[in-house]
N, C-alpha and C positions, 0 to 999 in steps of 0.2 A: 505491501498501500505507499511506501513513502515515497520505493521509489517510481511510481505512478506520479504521485503529485507531485515531486522532483522534476519530474521529465514532464507535465503537465505545464509548473511554473514556468520550468528552464524554459523554454518552449513558448510561452507566452513574452517570457522575458526580449528572446530572441527577436521575437516577431514585433513587438511594440517598439525596442532599436533601431528595427532593419526600416519597420513602414515609415516610421519617423522620417531617420533619417532618407529612404530611395524615393519618401514623397509623391512616390506613385504605385500601381494596383499592385505591382512585385517586385518582390525585393529584390538586393543584386546576390549573385553568382557565390558569393560568399557566406550570405546567409543561410542558402540550400542549402549548400556545402558544409556549414561547422552543424544545422539542425540538424541533417542525413548523418552524421559521425554522430550527434549526442544521441540519438534512437536507437541509432547501432551500439552503439556503448550498454544501452537500457536492454536491446533484447535480448546481445553478445552475453551477458551478462544471467540472463533470466529474470531481471528485475520487472520487463515489463510487457504486457502481452492488450493489446487494442487494438483502436483505428486512433490516427494520429490525422489531423485536420488544424493546419495556421491558414488565416486569412488574413489579408495585407488589403486596408482602406476595403474594406467588404467581399473581397474575395477570395475563392480559394485559392491558395499559392504552393500547399503541397498539400498531399490526400494520399492514406496508403495505412493497411492492415500493418501488425506487426504479431510476431508471433503465430498461437496458435490461442484460437477460439475455443479448444476442447482439448483439454491437451489429454482426457481421454480416448477420443476416435481420432487427434491427429488433426485438427482440421484445421487449418490456416487463417487466422485473422484476415477479413475484408473492408476496408472502412466504410460500407454499407450495410458491412452488419449489427442488431441492435445487442448490446448489453447491460449484463445485471451489473446495476452499478450502489445493491444494496441501500442501507439509508442515510447517505455522503451527502441528498441532496437535501431534509430535510429543513433544517433546521438554518438554515438560505433563506427557504421558503416560507417559515413561519415565522422569520424575522420579517421579513418583506411583508405578511398578510398584516402582519400586528402594525408593521410605520403605515400600513396604509389605511388602519379603521384608526389608528392616533394622528391622521394629517385628516380626518372626517370623512375619506373617502368606499369606504367602505365595513360593514362592521360584519364583524366572524360570527353574528346572530341570523344571519342574509343568511337564507335559502341557497344554492346553491346552484338552482335555474333560475337564477337573476343574472347571472353570469356566465352558463351552460343552460345555453335557451334547449337544446339536444336531451338535457336529462329526460330520462323515465320516468311517468309519470308515480312508480313506486321510489323515486329519493325527491320525490314533495316534501317532504320535511325534514331531508338530509339537509345539517348549513354548514358552514364553513367551522366552524367551534367543534363538529362531526370531526372533518375529513383531519384537519388540526391535530385532536385526538385520538382518533385511529378507531373511532365508533362509529364509523357511518352506517356500517351492515354491508356497503360495497363489496363485493367479491376483487381478489386480486387480480387485476387485467394479466400483468406476466405467465402469470398459473393457465392461462385461455391458449389451448392448442391452435398452432400455423402461430402464437404472437412471435417468437425471434427467427420464422422465419423471411426470407431477403423478401421484398416486393417483389413480385411474380414468377416467384420459382415454385414449383412445385414440389409435395413433400418428399420425391425421389432428387430433387440436383440442392435440394437444404442445406445435405452435404453432416445429414446427420444431426446434425447442429439442435434440430424441434423434438430429434426424440430423445438427447441429452439434457435439455433441458426436459423434456417431461418425467423422465425420471428421477433428474432434482428434485423437479416442485412434488411428486408423488413424496419424496422423503422429508421437506419439510413436513 
């Protein structure tokens, strides 16, 4: 986990430095070499597997998979794959929601249908507070069959990733 965070922070730092120095949509060749070298070092050390996306001026300039998406099945990581990131974003989401409430832009007692028009009728009483406290009763969407399958791919072409995630979800 520390390696993943270090890589993300390092790439973001390089991206920010290069994007401001280059002033164009694409960073200079030295930046790309340095970014690829950093990615390769983490990959060779077995400290990172996943997708890397670096953007400058809102346009992707480096997009690639690194390592394995599924070590058990030997499935290579691809940039278009979905990955389980666990709960690392929950505290940031909660902080943003509470800041919006503090600014008077929403209430955590608002029903989610106020912000999500396609919410099923069964969710009519579910509030933002329920989502923040994990008491909404909404099922975990990542456990649904096919969730991790790349868009447009059939089960046969998913490279075993969907089956691996289904096995993992069954163990939880």
